[in-house]
N, CA and C atoms as an extended XYZ file, in Angstrom:
564
Properties=species:S:1:pos:R:3:atomname:S:1:resname:S:1:resid:I:1 pbc="F F F"
N      -173.840      143.267       37.062 N   UNK     1
C      -174.624      142.045       37.758 CA  UNK     1
C      -173.256      141.437       37.962 C   UNK     1
N      -173.417      140.687       39.006 N   UNK     2
C      -172.545      139.889       39.811 CA  UNK     2
C      -173.155      138.447       40.189 C   UNK     2
N      -172.239      137.159       39.639 N   UNK     3
C      -172.692      136.021       40.131 CA  UNK     3
C      -171.733      135.433       40.795 C   UNK     3
N      -171.988      134.805       42.060 N   UNK     4
C      -170.835      134.182       42.693 CA  UNK     4
C      -170.954      132.874       42.840 C   UNK     4
N      -171.877      132.141       42.212 N   UNK     5
C      -172.142      130.838       42.640 CA  UNK     5
C      -171.318      129.562       41.686 C   UNK     5
N      -170.175      130.327       41.176 N   UNK     6
C      -169.119      129.296       40.643 CA  UNK     6
C      -168.393      128.327       41.594 C   UNK     6
N      -168.730      127.159       40.855 N   UNK     7
C      -168.179      126.017       41.812 CA  UNK     7
C      -166.640      125.839       41.349 C   UNK     7
N      -165.886      125.109       42.336 N   UNK     8
C      -164.435      125.111       42.317 CA  UNK     8
C      -164.459      124.108       41.371 C   UNK     8
N      -163.026      124.140       40.652 N   UNK     9
C      -162.460      123.344       39.453 CA  UNK     9
C      -162.059      121.986       40.242 C   UNK     9
N      -161.484      122.164       41.118 N   UNK    10
C      -160.922      120.969       42.139 CA  UNK    10
C      -161.390      120.477       43.185 C   UNK    10
N      -162.753      121.129       43.796 N   UNK    11
C      -163.758      120.453       44.720 CA  UNK    11
C      -164.951      120.844       43.773 C   UNK    11
N      -165.572      119.940       43.167 N   UNK    12
C      -166.813      119.844       42.509 CA  UNK    12
C      -167.934      120.374       43.572 C   UNK    12
N      -168.915      121.386       43.007 N   UNK    13
C      -169.929      121.717       43.680 CA  UNK    13
C      -169.859      122.471       45.077 C   UNK    13
N      -168.463      123.006       45.262 N   UNK    14
C      -168.114      123.852       46.354 CA  UNK    14
C      -168.726      125.405       45.857 C   UNK    14
N      -169.635      125.928       46.549 N   UNK    15
C      -170.065      127.190       45.940 CA  UNK    15
C      -169.026      128.409       46.335 C   UNK    15
N      -168.513      129.271       45.389 N   UNK    16
C      -168.026      130.462       46.033 CA  UNK    16
C      -168.953      131.290       46.463 C   UNK    16
N      -168.506      132.196       47.680 N   UNK    17
C      -169.393      133.119       48.026 CA  UNK    17
C      -168.927      134.638       47.571 C   UNK    17
N      -170.034      135.493       48.039 N   UNK    18
C      -169.711      137.089       47.781 CA  UNK    18
C      -168.543      137.149       48.416 C   UNK    18
N      -168.296      136.981       49.792 N   UNK    19
C      -166.756      137.048       50.298 CA  UNK    19
C      -165.802      136.777       49.709 C   UNK    19
N      -165.910      135.624       49.170 N   UNK    20
C      -164.688      135.107       48.082 CA  UNK    20
C      -164.489      136.126       47.051 C   UNK    20
N      -165.482      136.478       46.272 N   UNK    21
C      -165.302      137.295       45.104 CA  UNK    21
C      -164.523      138.605       45.693 C   UNK    21
N      -165.328      139.319       46.639 N   UNK    22
C      -164.901      140.634       47.162 CA  UNK    22
C      -163.431      140.577       47.568 C   UNK    22
N      -163.338      139.553       48.377 N   UNK    23
C      -161.629      139.244       48.852 CA  UNK    23
C      -160.734      138.943       47.637 C   UNK    23
N      -161.105      138.529       46.529 N   UNK    24
C      -160.576      138.138       45.421 CA  UNK    24
C      -160.183      139.551       44.553 C   UNK    24
N      -161.100      140.338       44.380 N   UNK    25
C      -161.118      141.994       43.808 CA  UNK    25
C      -159.813      142.356       44.773 C   UNK    25
N      -159.821      142.328       46.041 N   UNK    26
C      -158.609      143.116       46.661 CA  UNK    26
C      -157.369      142.255       46.779 C   UNK    26
N      -157.279      140.988       46.151 N   UNK    27
C      -156.295      140.318       45.982 CA  UNK    27
C      -155.541      139.815       47.055 C   UNK    27
N      -156.622      139.143       47.905 N   UNK    28
C      -156.531      138.312       49.154 CA  UNK    28
C      -157.387      137.118       48.653 C   UNK    28
N      -157.145      135.943       49.665 N   UNK    29
C      -157.850      135.038       50.046 CA  UNK    29
C      -158.718      134.598       50.965 C   UNK    29
N      -160.171      134.281       51.093 N   UNK    30
C      -160.622      133.947       52.244 CA  UNK    30
C      -159.895      132.648       52.836 C   UNK    30
N      -160.218      132.446       53.886 N   UNK    31
C      -159.690      131.208       54.658 CA  UNK    31
C      -159.965      129.908       54.127 C   UNK    31
N      -161.279      129.720       53.411 N   UNK    32
C      -161.652      128.690       52.731 CA  UNK    32
C      -160.749      128.432       51.485 C   UNK    32
N      -160.537      129.681       50.649 N   UNK    33
C      -159.773      129.597       49.631 CA  UNK    33
C      -158.153      129.048       49.840 C   UNK    33
N      -157.864      129.931       51.035 N   UNK    34
C      -156.257      129.527       51.463 CA  UNK    34
C      -156.220      128.150       51.427 C   UNK    34
N      -157.098      127.363       52.349 N   UNK    35
C      -157.058      126.001       52.495 CA  UNK    35
C      -157.077      125.065       51.276 C   UNK    35
N      -157.999      125.409       50.437 N   UNK    36
C      -157.989      124.800       49.268 CA  UNK    36
C      -156.776      125.057       48.320 C   UNK    36
N      -156.314      125.821       48.234 N   UNK    37
C      -155.147      126.400       47.397 CA  UNK    37
C      -153.766      125.886       47.890 C   UNK    37
N      -153.847      125.633       49.359 N   UNK    38
C      -152.700      125.198       50.180 CA  UNK    38
C      -152.666      123.591       50.006 C   UNK    38
N      -153.974      123.282       50.060 N   UNK    39
C      -153.854      121.631       49.878 CA  UNK    39
C      -153.620      121.324       48.412 C   UNK    39
N      -153.938      121.909       47.344 N   UNK    40
C      -153.687      121.573       45.982 CA  UNK    40
C      -152.094      121.518       45.831 C   UNK    40
N      -151.758      122.958       46.314 N   UNK    41
C      -150.224      122.906       46.416 CA  UNK    41
C      -149.407      122.036       47.020 C   UNK    41
N      -149.880      121.306       48.277 N   UNK    42
C      -149.008      120.437       49.033 CA  UNK    42
C      -149.220      119.222       48.271 C   UNK    42
N      -150.481      118.757       47.650 N   UNK    43
C      -150.584      117.285       46.862 CA  UNK    43
C      -149.670      117.378       45.681 C   UNK    43
N      -149.342      118.614       45.057 N   UNK    44
C      -148.640      118.534       43.730 CA  UNK    44
C      -147.266      118.484       44.108 C   UNK    44
N      -146.918      119.378       45.075 N   UNK    45
C      -145.502      119.212       45.764 CA  UNK    45
C      -145.190      118.074       45.935 C   UNK    45
N      -146.032      116.935       46.634 N   UNK    46
C      -145.799      115.952       47.208 CA  UNK    46
C      -145.577      114.764       45.935 C   UNK    46
N      -146.492      114.819       44.902 N   UNK    47
C      -146.417      114.175       43.764 CA  UNK    47
C      -145.094      114.240       43.202 C   UNK    47
N      -144.498      116.114       43.147 N   UNK    48
C      -143.562      116.078       42.171 CA  UNK    48
C      -142.480      115.446       42.893 C   UNK    48
N      -142.234      115.398       44.424 N   UNK    49
C      -141.090      114.857       45.461 CA  UNK    49
C      -141.104      113.482       45.059 C   UNK    49
N      -142.406      112.974       45.218 N   UNK    50
C      -142.291      111.461       44.828 CA  UNK    50
C      -141.771      110.824       43.572 C   UNK    50
N      -142.123      111.814       42.634 N   UNK    51
C      -141.536      111.453       41.372 CA  UNK    51
C      -140.011      111.480       40.839 C   UNK    51
N      -139.420      112.430       41.820 N   UNK    52
C      -138.171      112.832       41.618 CA  UNK    52
C      -137.621      111.637       42.717 C   UNK    52
N      -138.269      111.010       43.499 N   UNK    53
C      -137.405      110.077       44.262 CA  UNK    53
C      -137.558      108.746       43.306 C   UNK    53
N      -138.568      108.846       42.806 N   UNK    54
C      -138.542      107.323       42.173 CA  UNK    54
C      -137.168      107.431       40.831 C   UNK    54
N      -137.062      108.758       40.323 N   UNK    55
C      -136.108      108.636       39.438 CA  UNK    55
C      -134.744      108.512       40.049 C   UNK    55
N      -134.486      109.143       41.062 N   UNK    56
C      -133.398      108.903       41.823 CA  UNK    56
C      -132.749      107.517       42.242 C   UNK    56
N      -134.017      106.876       42.305 N   UNK    57
C      -133.895      105.249       42.793 CA  UNK    57
C      -133.848      104.389       41.224 C   UNK    57
N      -134.595      104.488       40.525 N   UNK    58
C      -134.640      103.728       39.397 CA  UNK    58
C      -133.385      103.961       38.360 C   UNK    58
N      -133.437      105.096       38.016 N   UNK    59
C      -132.316      105.258       36.872 CA  UNK    59
C      -130.878      105.073       37.588 C   UNK    59
N      -130.350      105.207       38.482 N   UNK    60
C      -129.157      104.776       39.156 CA  UNK    60
C      -129.276      102.824       39.147 C   UNK    60
N      -130.439      102.576       39.617 N   UNK    61
C      -130.340      101.008       39.216 CA  UNK    61
C      -130.187      100.740       37.705 C   UNK    61
N      -131.173      100.993       37.259 N   UNK    62
C      -130.692      100.874       35.580 CA  UNK    62
C      -129.541      100.954       35.163 C   UNK    62
N      -128.770      101.845       35.508 N   UNK    63
C      -127.270      102.528       34.964 CA  UNK    63
C      -126.367      101.059       35.750 C   UNK    63
N      -126.569      100.428       36.906 N   UNK    64
C      -125.914       99.563       37.629 CA  UNK    64
C      -126.268       98.251       36.923 C   UNK    64
N      -127.664       98.127       36.781 N   UNK    65
C      -127.795       96.756       35.896 CA  UNK    65
C      -126.891       96.981       34.612 C   UNK    65
N      -127.207       97.880       33.944 N   UNK    66
C      -126.463       97.989       32.773 CA  UNK    66
C      -125.145       97.667       32.783 C   UNK    66
N      -124.578       98.332       33.561 N   UNK    67
C      -122.796       98.285       33.858 CA  UNK    67
C      -122.814       96.612       34.134 C   UNK    67
N      -123.456       96.156       35.011 N   UNK    68
C      -122.938       94.604       35.265 CA  UNK    68
C      -123.237       93.641       33.976 C   UNK    68
N      -124.429       93.986       33.283 N   UNK    69
C      -124.496       93.425       31.952 CA  UNK    69
C      -123.464       93.605       31.162 C   UNK    69
N      -123.270       94.788       30.905 N   UNK    70
C      -121.901       94.993       29.779 CA  UNK    70
C      -120.709       94.309       30.404 C   UNK    70
N      -120.400       94.252       31.811 N   UNK    71
C      -119.247       93.887       32.181 CA  UNK    71
C      -119.313       92.265       31.846 C   UNK    71
N      -120.401       91.497       32.167 N   UNK    72
C      -120.706       89.869       31.806 CA  UNK    72
C      -120.393       89.817       30.647 C   UNK    72
N      -120.915       90.545       29.660 N   UNK    73
C      -120.952       90.328       28.321 CA  UNK    73
C      -119.315       90.578       27.474 C   UNK    73
N      -118.543       91.258       28.207 N   UNK    74
C      -117.328       91.644       27.665 CA  UNK    74
C      -116.363       90.720       28.003 C   UNK    74
N      -116.370       89.753       28.762 N   UNK    75
C      -115.601       88.730       28.861 CA  UNK    75
C      -114.259       89.202       29.520 C   UNK    75
N      -114.156       90.562       29.984 N   UNK    76
C      -112.923       91.173       30.384 CA  UNK    76
C      -112.856       90.874       31.938 C   UNK    76
N      -111.514       91.071       32.704 N   UNK    77
C      -111.430       91.128       34.051 CA  UNK    77
C      -111.946       92.508       34.517 C   UNK    77
N      -112.440       92.567       35.579 N   UNK    78
C      -112.723       94.004       36.327 CA  UNK    78
C      -111.943       94.992       36.196 C   UNK    78
N      -110.888       94.633       36.240 N   UNK    79
C      -109.704       95.651       35.940 CA  UNK    79
C      -109.551       96.290       34.591 C   UNK    79
N      -109.853       95.331       33.838 N   UNK    80
C      -109.586       95.786       32.192 CA  UNK    80
C      -111.170       96.656       31.903 C   UNK    80
N      -112.092       96.216       32.508 N   UNK    81
C      -113.359       96.745       32.234 CA  UNK    81
C      -113.515       98.143       32.958 C   UNK    81
N      -113.253       98.222       34.201 N   UNK    82
C      -113.498       99.329       34.930 CA  UNK    82
C      -112.869      100.929       34.601 C   UNK    82
N      -111.726      100.712       33.749 N   UNK    83
C      -111.174      102.003       33.016 CA  UNK    83
C      -111.987      102.777       31.962 C   UNK    83
N      -112.578      101.555       31.107 N   UNK    84
C      -113.311      101.932       30.171 CA  UNK    84
C      -114.725      102.421       30.290 C   UNK    84
N      -115.217      101.494       31.270 N   UNK    85
C      -116.712      101.768       31.734 CA  UNK    85
C      -117.089      102.958       32.710 C   UNK    85
N      -116.356      103.217       33.669 N   UNK    86
C      -116.580      104.033       34.524 CA  UNK    86
C      -116.498      105.325       34.544 C   UNK    86
N      -115.958      106.063       33.353 N   UNK    87
C      -116.112      107.297       32.830 CA  UNK    87
C      -117.531      107.455       32.339 C   UNK    87
N      -118.082      106.492       31.691 N   UNK    88
C      -119.497      106.559       31.021 CA  UNK    88
C      -120.411      106.509       32.006 C   UNK    88
N      -120.122      105.577       32.854 N   UNK    89
C      -121.083      105.600       34.106 CA  UNK    89
C      -120.954      106.943       34.805 C   UNK    89
N      -120.147      107.563       35.125 N   UNK    90
C      -119.886      108.819       35.744 CA  UNK    90
C      -120.604      109.882       34.892 C   UNK    90
N      -120.406      110.164       33.722 N   UNK    91
C      -121.420      110.882       32.886 CA  UNK    91
C      -122.658      110.730       32.906 C   UNK    91
N      -123.263      109.485       32.920 N   UNK    92
C      -124.483      109.182       32.767 CA  UNK    92
C      -124.965      109.452       34.173 C   UNK    92
N      -124.209      109.577       35.219 N   UNK    93
C      -124.805      109.669       36.791 CA  UNK    93
C      -124.812      111.213       36.595 C   UNK    93
N      -123.692      112.052       36.201 N   UNK    94
C      -123.790      113.740       36.114 CA  UNK    94
C      -124.983      114.012       35.414 C   UNK    94
N      -125.305      113.527       34.295 N   UNK    95
C      -126.429      113.871       33.397 CA  UNK    95
C      -127.678      113.725       33.849 C   UNK    95
N      -128.036      112.693       34.756 N   UNK    96
C      -129.084      112.095       35.369 CA  UNK    96
C      -129.297      113.343       36.375 C   UNK    96
N      -128.391      113.610       37.300 N   UNK    97
C      -128.434      114.578       38.466 CA  UNK    97
C      -128.807      115.695       38.001 C   UNK    97
N      -128.287      116.389       36.563 N   UNK    98
C      -128.511      117.589       36.001 CA  UNK    98
C      -129.955      117.618       35.440 C   UNK    98
N      -130.483      116.774       34.929 N   UNK    99
C      -131.933      116.486       34.386 CA  UNK    99
C      -132.968      116.604       35.738 C   UNK    99
N      -132.570      116.219       37.000 N   UNK   100
C      -133.351      115.863       38.262 CA  UNK   100
C      -133.432      117.300       38.713 C   UNK   100
N      -132.025      118.306       38.742 N   UNK   101
C      -131.881      119.470       39.124 CA  UNK   101
C      -132.783      120.447       38.330 C   UNK   101
N      -132.924      120.324       37.040 N   UNK   102
C      -133.473      121.057       35.979 CA  UNK   102
C      -134.972      120.819       36.347 C   UNK   102
N      -135.471      119.586       36.832 N   UNK   103
C      -136.793      119.321       36.834 CA  UNK   103
C      -137.336      119.914       38.419 C   UNK   103
N      -136.497      119.793       39.263 N   UNK   104
C      -136.840      120.792       40.381 CA  UNK   104
C      -136.814      122.342       40.332 C   UNK   104
N      -136.060      122.697       39.642 N   UNK   105
C      -136.331      124.375       39.240 CA  UNK   105
C      -137.450      124.679       38.494 C   UNK   105
N      -137.625      123.919       37.513 N   UNK   106
C      -138.960      124.000       36.756 CA  UNK   106
C      -140.243      123.680       37.794 C   UNK   106
N      -140.122      122.970       38.549 N   UNK   107
C      -141.173      122.622       39.544 CA  UNK   107
C      -141.415      123.661       40.493 C   UNK   107
N      -140.359      124.177       40.894 N   UNK   108
C      -140.110      125.523       41.918 CA  UNK   108
C      -140.961      126.561       41.240 C   UNK   108
N      -140.547      126.898       40.069 N   UNK   109
C      -140.811      128.266       39.304 CA  UNK   109
C      -142.621      127.938       39.087 C   UNK   109
N      -142.770      126.889       38.504 N   UNK   110
C      -144.363      126.617       38.098 CA  UNK   110
C      -145.208      126.690       39.667 C   UNK   110
N      -144.702      126.263       40.630 N   UNK   111
C      -145.650      126.437       41.795 CA  UNK   111
C      -145.399      127.739       42.576 C   UNK   111
N      -144.613      128.786       41.956 N   UNK   112
C      -144.344      129.966       42.816 CA  UNK   112
C      -145.564      130.706       43.149 C   UNK   112
N      -146.713      131.095       42.185 N   UNK   113
C      -148.004      131.637       42.371 CA  UNK   113
C      -148.730      131.035       43.606 C   UNK   113
N      -148.737      129.773       43.299 N   UNK   114
C      -149.483      128.891       44.621 CA  UNK   114
C      -148.704      128.852       45.782 C   UNK   114
N      -147.299      129.090       45.692 N   UNK   115
C      -146.737      128.720       47.140 CA  UNK   115
C      -147.209      130.235       47.776 C   UNK   115
N      -147.196      131.368       46.913 N   UNK   116
C      -147.066      132.802       47.543 CA  UNK   116
C      -148.585      133.195       47.556 C   UNK   116
N      -149.492      132.413       47.027 N   UNK   117
C      -150.894      132.440       46.849 CA  UNK   117
C      -151.109      134.016       46.012 C   UNK   117
N      -150.350      134.359       44.657 N   UNK   118
C      -150.478      135.370       44.182 CA  UNK   118
C      -151.572      135.056       43.454 C   UNK   118
N      -152.768      136.235       43.377 N   UNK   119
C      -153.869      135.838       42.470 CA  UNK   119
C      -153.556      136.740       41.308 C   UNK   119
N      -154.357      135.910       40.261 N   UNK   120
C      -154.244      136.907       38.880 CA  UNK   120
C      -155.536      137.192       38.260 C   UNK   120
N      -155.852      137.821       37.254 N   UNK   121
C      -156.819      138.269       36.777 CA  UNK   121
C      -157.025      137.975       35.286 C   UNK   121
N      -158.217      137.225       34.892 N   UNK   122
C      -158.504      137.057       33.287 CA  UNK   122
C      -159.926      137.598       32.837 C   UNK   122
N      -159.736      138.601       31.844 N   UNK   123
C      -160.997      138.995       31.435 CA  UNK   123
C      -161.255      138.743       30.105 C   UNK   123
N      -162.184      138.615       29.661 N   UNK   124
C      -162.674      138.372       28.118 CA  UNK   124
C      -163.874      137.697       27.931 C   UNK   124
N      -163.877      137.073       26.588 N   UNK   125
C      -165.167      136.539       26.347 CA  UNK   125
C      -164.957      135.014       26.340 C   UNK   125
N      -165.982      134.461       26.917 N   UNK   126
C      -165.748      133.015       27.475 CA  UNK   126
C      -166.288      132.026       26.064 C   UNK   126
N      -165.371      131.062       25.997 N   UNK   127
C      -165.698      129.854       24.998 CA  UNK   127
C      -165.706      128.582       25.943 C   UNK   127
N      -166.996      128.190       26.043 N   UNK   128
C      -167.089      127.012       26.650 CA  UNK   128
C      -167.321      125.655       26.183 C   UNK   128
N      -166.607      124.816       26.228 N   UNK   129
C      -166.506      123.418       25.702 CA  UNK   129
C      -166.795      122.399       26.572 C   UNK   129
N      -167.906      121.672       26.201 N   UNK   130
C      -167.978      120.185       27.267 CA  UNK   130
C      -168.126      119.511       25.715 C   UNK   130
N      -167.220      118.281       25.786 N   UNK   131
C      -167.258      116.987       24.668 CA  UNK   131
C      -166.807      116.099       25.542 C   UNK   131
N      -166.852      114.754       24.658 N   UNK   132
C      -166.564      113.435       25.437 CA  UNK   132
C      -165.141      113.480       24.579 C   UNK   132
N      -163.941      113.321       25.551 N   UNK   133
C      -162.519      112.877       25.121 CA  UNK   133
C      -162.404      111.682       25.525 C   UNK   133
N      -161.684      110.978       24.322 N   UNK   134
C      -161.345      109.629       24.147 CA  UNK   134
C      -160.022      109.241       24.284 C   UNK   134
N      -159.771      108.182       25.080 N   UNK   135
C      -158.071      107.658       25.042 CA  UNK   135
C      -158.371      106.500       24.650 C   UNK   135
N      -157.105      105.679       24.353 N   UNK   136
C      -157.046      104.487       24.131 CA  UNK   136
C      -158.205      103.276       24.661 C   UNK   136
N      -158.228      103.430       26.034 N   UNK   137
C      -159.122      102.283       26.916 CA  UNK   137
C      -160.480      103.012       27.631 C   UNK   137
N      -160.541      104.197       27.351 N   UNK   138
C      -161.632      104.994       28.061 CA  UNK   138
C      -162.151      106.221       27.344 C   UNK   138
N      -163.112      106.682       27.851 N   UNK   139
C      -163.593      107.937       27.520 CA  UNK   139
C      -164.184      108.897       28.531 C   UNK   139
N      -164.137      109.796       28.689 N   UNK   140
C      -164.614      110.977       29.691 CA  UNK   140
C      -164.848      112.360       28.978 C   UNK   140
N      -165.789      113.101       30.094 N   UNK   141
C      -166.215      114.229       29.708 CA  UNK   141
C      -165.152      115.555       30.028 C   UNK   141
N      -165.041      116.382       29.068 N   UNK   142
C      -163.704      117.316       29.445 CA  UNK   142
C      -165.147      118.857       29.199 C   UNK   142
N      -164.618      119.410       30.646 N   UNK   143
C      -165.299      120.636       30.746 CA  UNK   143
C      -164.051      121.760       30.929 C   UNK   143
N      -164.271      122.513       29.534 N   UNK   144
C      -163.166      123.304       29.516 CA  UNK   144
C      -163.638      124.958       29.497 C   UNK   144
N      -163.023      126.147       29.960 N   UNK   145
C      -163.554      127.535       29.652 CA  UNK   145
C      -162.138      128.050       29.143 C   UNK   145
N      -162.165      128.528       27.832 N   UNK   146
C      -161.280      129.338       27.728 CA  UNK   146
C      -161.594      130.944       27.583 C   UNK   146
N      -160.791      131.549       28.200 N   UNK   147
C      -160.819      132.948       28.328 CA  UNK   147
C      -159.649      133.815       28.091 C   UNK   147
N      -159.929      134.385       27.037 N   UNK   148
C      -158.602      135.312       26.463 CA  UNK   148
C      -157.317      134.308       26.280 C   UNK   148
N      -157.846      132.981       25.725 N   UNK   149
C      -156.570      132.094       25.757 CA  UNK   149
C      -155.975      131.557       26.940 C   UNK   149
N      -156.623      131.840       28.035 N   UNK   150
C      -156.323      131.109       29.005 CA  UNK   150
C      -157.162      130.028       29.402 C   UNK   150
N      -156.780      128.475       29.754 N   UNK   151
C      -157.615      127.556       29.535 CA  UNK   151
C      -157.892      126.929       31.025 C   UNK   151
N      -159.323      126.819       31.570 N   UNK   152
C      -159.539      126.660       32.909 CA  UNK   152
C      -160.152      125.063       32.550 C   UNK   152
N      -159.834      124.367       33.337 N   UNK   153
C      -160.568      122.872       33.423 CA  UNK   153
C      -161.506      122.678       34.367 C   UNK   153
N      -162.651      121.950       34.215 N   UNK   154
C      -163.588      121.713       35.455 CA  UNK   154
C      -163.761      120.427       35.813 C   UNK   154
N      -164.367      120.160       36.981 N   UNK   155
C      -164.333      118.885       37.613 CA  UNK   155
C      -165.723      118.081       36.699 C   UNK   155
N      -166.719      118.762       36.470 N   UNK   156
C      -168.043      118.220       36.171 CA  UNK   156
C      -168.815      119.114       35.640 C   UNK   156
N      -169.889      118.963       34.722 N   UNK   157
C      -170.913      119.803       34.287 CA  UNK   157
C      -171.348      120.738       35.249 C   UNK   157
N      -171.743      120.599       36.546 N   UNK   158
C      -172.337      121.786       37.472 CA  UNK   158
C      -171.031      122.795       37.538 C   UNK   158
N      -169.970      122.650       37.584 N   UNK   159
C      -168.871      123.503       37.728 CA  UNK   159
C      -168.751      124.745       36.358 C   UNK   159
N      -169.220      124.252       35.276 N   UNK   160
C      -168.891      124.908       34.153 CA  UNK   160
C      -170.451      125.571       33.767 C   UNK   160
N      -171.285      124.912       34.335 N   UNK   161
C      -172.734      125.161       33.772 CA  UNK   161
C      -172.970      126.791       34.173 C   UNK   161
N      -172.393      127.473       35.016 N   UNK   162
C      -172.314      128.901       34.972 CA  UNK   162
C      -171.780      130.066       34.197 C   UNK   162
N      -171.060      129.198       33.372 N   UNK   163
C      -170.722      129.998       32.196 CA  UNK   163
C      -171.592      130.029       31.059 C   UNK   163
N      -171.584      130.844       30.099 N   UNK   164
C      -172.250      130.989       28.859 CA  UNK   164
C      -171.650      131.178       27.609 C   UNK   164
N      -171.522      130.603       26.674 N   UNK   165
C      -170.596      130.990       25.604 CA  UNK   165
C      -170.821      132.334       25.100 C   UNK   165
N      -169.762      133.264       24.995 N   UNK   166
C      -170.166      134.402       24.372 CA  UNK   166
C      -169.924      135.594       25.458 C   UNK   166
N      -170.552      135.227       26.643 N   UNK   167
C      -170.379      136.172       27.551 CA  UNK   167
C      -169.057      136.659       28.086 C   UNK   167
N      -168.889      138.001       28.838 N   UNK   168
C      -167.492      138.245       29.197 CA  UNK   168
C      -167.625      138.098       30.646 C   UNK   168
N      -166.378      137.637       31.063 N   UNK   169
C      -166.268      137.492       32.801 CA  UNK   169
C      -164.881      138.168       33.059 C   UNK   169
N      -164.900      138.103       34.348 N   UNK   170
C      -163.739      138.756       35.041 CA  UNK   170
C      -163.611      137.241       35.828 C   UNK   170
N      -162.069      136.607       35.663 N   UNK   171
C      -162.018      135.387       36.565 CA  UNK   171
C      -160.668      135.599       37.500 C   UNK   171
N      -160.943      135.168       38.676 N   UNK   172
C      -159.509      135.772       39.503 CA  UNK   172
C      -159.088      134.069       39.798 C   UNK   172
N      -157.714      134.060       39.505 N   UNK   173
C      -157.164      132.573       39.802 CA  UNK   173
C      -155.999      132.786       40.169 C   UNK   173
N      -155.229      131.497       40.260 N   UNK   174
C      -153.684      131.366       40.757 CA  UNK   174
C      -153.178      130.617       39.314 C   UNK   174
N      -152.211      131.113       39.020 N   UNK   175
C      -151.414      130.382       38.008 CA  UNK   175
C      -150.784      129.057       38.540 C   UNK   175
N      -150.977      127.842       38.046 N   UNK   176
C      -150.194      126.973       38.396 CA  UNK   176
C      -150.483      125.837       37.106 C   UNK   176
N      -149.522      125.447       36.862 N   UNK   177
C      -149.104      124.307       35.480 CA  UNK   177
C      -149.780      123.399       36.017 C   UNK   177
N      -150.475      122.470       35.257 N   UNK   178
C      -150.617      122.628       33.655 CA  UNK   178
C      -151.993      123.733       33.534 C   UNK   178
N      -152.527      123.757       34.724 N   UNK   179
C      -154.326      124.720       34.602 CA  UNK   179
C      -154.195      125.246       35.976 C   UNK   179
N      -154.579      126.417       35.695 N   UNK   180
C      -154.785      127.395       36.947 CA  UNK   180
C      -155.763      126.995       37.745 C   UNK   180
N      -155.867      127.573       39.023 N   UNK   181
C      -156.798      127.136       40.007 CA  UNK   181
C      -157.854      128.520       40.155 C   UNK   181
N      -159.030      128.269       39.620 N   UNK   182
C      -159.914      129.268       39.551 CA  UNK   182
C      -160.545      129.203       41.062 C   UNK   182
N      -160.535      130.851       41.315 N   UNK   183
C      -160.766      131.135       42.512 CA  UNK   183
C      -162.367      131.708       42.656 C   UNK   183
N      -162.681      132.389       41.734 N   UNK   184
C      -164.068      133.217       41.880 CA  UNK   184
C      -164.031      133.864       40.239 C   UNK   184
N      -165.384      134.184       40.088 N   UNK   185
C      -165.649      134.848       38.772 CA  UNK   185
C      -166.679      135.674       38.701 C   UNK   185
N      -166.837      136.690       37.566 N   UNK   186
C      -168.198      137.431       37.826 CA  UNK   186
C      -168.395      137.939       36.266 C   UNK   186
N      -169.626      138.213       36.174 N   UNK   187
C      -169.884      138.624       34.456 CA  UNK   187
C      -169.442      140.150       34.880 C   UNK   187
N      -168.967      140.455       33.377 N   UNK   188
C      -168.590      141.929       33.353 CA  UNK   188
C      -169.366      142.648       32.030 C   UNK   188
């Protein structure tokens, strides 16, 4: 028995077709799926670049402001203060640069499957979770599917309503931290 009406976790109420499922079985994406995955990939990459730019601007500014404050509080002349403080500023700058480089490497590694459109398969018994999650100032509904230890999150009830707790499913997805992009699913 094959059911192909699972909705996208990123585009609520967009139904998967039989063509999507058949293409995913062969390890390829349909044109619609390609556009969705590419849009998600581009958006996450844009956000990662934006975050790195913010760090690249604000952290050096904080170091410069701290340097100026220390200089003003030290009461020393600039000639006396620079030899003591400059090595510290350079080490902090190098440390920040290393952290930003590590962040860029992790971003690239985590995006590898989405960039290459590499499809993965998970099979197993479904554990469906629909519950209210609370934060300090708000609350919202969480729609989650656990399948063999893999967590899939959905946007709304309609997206997860197709899954029944305890049933066995085969899910085609693309690994992309923090949550995989589900492409299609079928009952096995």
